[in-house]
C-alpha positions as CSV (number, residue, x, y, z in Angstrom):
1,M,9.8,-19.6,4.9
2,P,6.2,-21.2,3.9
3,N,5.3,-24.6,3.2
4,W,6.1,-25.0,-0.5
5,R,3.9,-27.9,-0.5
6,R,1.0,-25.7,0.7
7,V,1.8,-23.0,-2.2
8,W,1.7,-25.5,-5.0
9,R,-1.3,-26.7,-3.5
10,L,-3.1,-23.2,-3.9
11,A,-5.3,-22.5,-7.5
12,S,-2.8,-20.9,-9.9
13,A,-5.1,-17.5,-9.4
14,E,-4.5,-17.9,-5.4
15,R,-1.1,-18.1,-5.7
16,W,-0.3,-15.3,-7.9
17,L,-2.6,-13.4,-5.8
18,L,-0.3,-14.3,-3.0
19,V,2.8,-12.9,-5.3
20,Q,1.1,-10.0,-5.5
21,A,1.0,-9.4,-1.8
22,L,4.5,-10.2,-1.4
23,F,5.4,-7.7,-4.1
24,L,3.0,-5.1,-2.6
25,L,3.0,-5.4,0.9
26,P,6.7,-4.3,1.4
27,L,6.3,-2.0,-1.2
28,T,2.6,0.2,0.8
29,A,5.1,0.1,3.8
30,L,7.7,2.2,1.8
31,A,5.0,4.2,0.2
32,L,3.0,5.2,3.1
33,W,6.5,6.0,5.0
34,V,7.7,8.2,1.9
35,V,4.8,9.9,0.5
36,G,2.5,9.7,2.7
37,F,-1.5,7.4,3.6
38,R,-3.6,10.1,1.6
39,R,-1.3,10.0,-2.0
40,W,-0.4,6.6,-1.6
41,Q,-3.9,5.6,-1.7
42,A,-5.1,8.2,-4.3
43,L,-2.6,6.6,-6.6
44,L,-3.7,2.5,-5.6
45,T,-7.2,4.1,-6.9
46,R,-6.2,5.4,-9.7
47,L,-3.7,2.3,-10.6
48,A,-7.1,0.5,-10.0
49,P,-10.7,2.5,-10.5
50,L,-13.6,0.5,-9.3
51,G,-15.3,0.3,-12.5
52,C,-17.9,-2.0,-12.8
53,V,-18.5,-3.6,-10.0
54,S,-19.0,-7.2,-9.6
55,T,-23.3,-8.1,-9.9
56,S,-23.0,-11.6,-10.8
57,K,-22.1,-13.0,-7.7
58,D,-24.3,-13.1,-4.3
59,M,-23.3,-11.6,-1.0
60,A,-22.2,-15.1,0.5
61,A,-19.8,-15.4,-2.5
62,L,-18.2,-12.2,-2.3
63,I,-18.0,-12.2,1.3
64,R,-15.6,-15.3,0.8
65,E,-14.0,-14.7,-2.3
66,G,-12.7,-11.1,0.3
67,R,-11.9,-13.1,3.7
68,S,-10.0,-16.0,1.0
69,M,-7.8,-12.9,-0.6
70,A,-7.4,-11.4,2.8
71,R,-6.1,-14.9,4.6
72,L,-3.7,-15.2,1.6
73,V,-2.2,-11.5,1.5
74,D,-1.9,-12.5,5.7
75,A,0.2,-15.4,4.8
76,A,2.2,-13.4,2.8
77,A,2.8,-10.7,5.6
78,R,3.3,-13.2,8.2
79,H,5.6,-15.5,6.0
80,G,6.8,-13.3,3.3
81,P,10.7,-10.7,3.7
82,Y,8.1,-8.2,5.4
83,P,6.2,-8.3,8.5
84,A,3.7,-6.0,7.6
85,A,1.6,-4.2,10.1
86,C,-2.2,-4.0,10.1
87,L,-2.0,-0.6,8.1
88,P,-0.6,-1.6,4.8
89,R,-2.2,-5.3,4.6
90,S,-5.2,-3.8,4.4
91,L,-4.1,-0.8,1.9
92,T,-2.9,-4.3,0.4
93,L,-6.2,-5.9,0.0
94,W,-8.0,-3.5,-0.3
95,W,-6.6,-2.6,-4.1
96,L,-6.1,-5.9,-4.1
97,L,-10.1,-6.4,-3.9
98,R,-10.7,-3.1,-6.3
99,R,-8.7,-4.6,-8.9
100,R,-11.3,-7.6,-9.0
101,G,-14.1,-5.3,-8.6
102,I,-15.3,-5.7,-5.7
103,D,-16.4,-2.4,-3.5
104,S,-15.0,-2.7,-0.1
105,Y,-13.5,0.0,2.3
106,L,-10.8,0.8,4.1
107,R,-11.5,1.3,8.0
108,I,-9.5,2.7,10.8
109,G,-10.0,2.8,14.2
110,V,-8.3,4.6,17.4
111,R,-8.6,3.3,20.9
112,K,-7.1,4.2,24.2
113,E,-5.3,1.1,25.6
114,A,-3.7,2.2,29.1
115,G,-3.1,6.1,28.7
116,R,-1.7,5.1,24.9
117,L,-3.5,6.1,22.1
118,E,-3.4,3.1,19.5
119,A,-4.7,3.0,16.2
120,H,-5.2,0.1,14.2
121,A,-6.6,-0.5,10.3
122,W,-9.1,-3.5,8.7
123,V,-11.2,-3.7,5.3
124,E,-15.0,-3.8,5.2
125,L,-17.0,-5.6,2.9
126,R,-20.8,-4.6,2.8
127,G,-20.3,-4.7,6.6
128,W,-18.5,-7.8,6.6
129,V,-15.0,-7.6,8.2
130,L,-13.0,-9.5,6.0
131,N,-9.2,-9.4,7.3
132,D,-9.9,-8.9,11.4
133,D,-12.1,-10.3,14.5
134,S,-15.8,-9.6,13.8
135,D,-16.2,-7.7,16.5
136,V,-13.2,-4.8,15.6
137,H,-16.0,-2.6,16.1
138,N,-16.0,-3.1,19.8
139,R,-12.6,-3.0,20.2
140,F,-11.9,0.2,18.4
141,A,-13.9,3.6,17.2
142,A,-13.7,3.4,13.6
143,F,-13.6,6.7,11.6
144,D,-15.8,7.0,8.9
145,H,-15.4,5.8,5.7
146,R,-15.9,9.0,3.9
147,F,-13.1,10.3,6.0
148,L,-10.6,8.2,4.7
149,S,-11.5,8.4,1.1
150,V,-10.5,9.9,-1.8
151,E,-12.7,9.2,-4.1
152,K,-15.7,12.7,-3.9
153,V,-19.0,11.1,-1.7
154,P,-22.0,12.3,-3.1
155,Q,-23.8,14.6,-1.5
């Protein structure tokens, strides 16, 4: 159960983002199971086409905003009705950033640990990791972001 005093101390925009994350996390998990990753990411892309990329903020402000949004998505996953894994969390964060005009990348990496293949997802903004430790690249070999993109990449 979330600490409601803390929730009410958030700015209204942050509370709204938390509500969106509480709704999107279980929806994303269900959609990944029913329609799959590619189709769900394509639908999210159509629902929030990346129009004007936010250019009025400097890089440090964009990173702060992205990490703040990541903390809210993480709080929704930890305290909400659905304890989402890394892929629904990262897709949710990626889409919420996209809706704000912030161009970020969903990254998926793999590693072999104790004879098992493990995968992990996180979000990057211009090379800065938003919702994980900055050394996630050392622990997981990431696929090229263009491999995961549903948008056409110029050749």
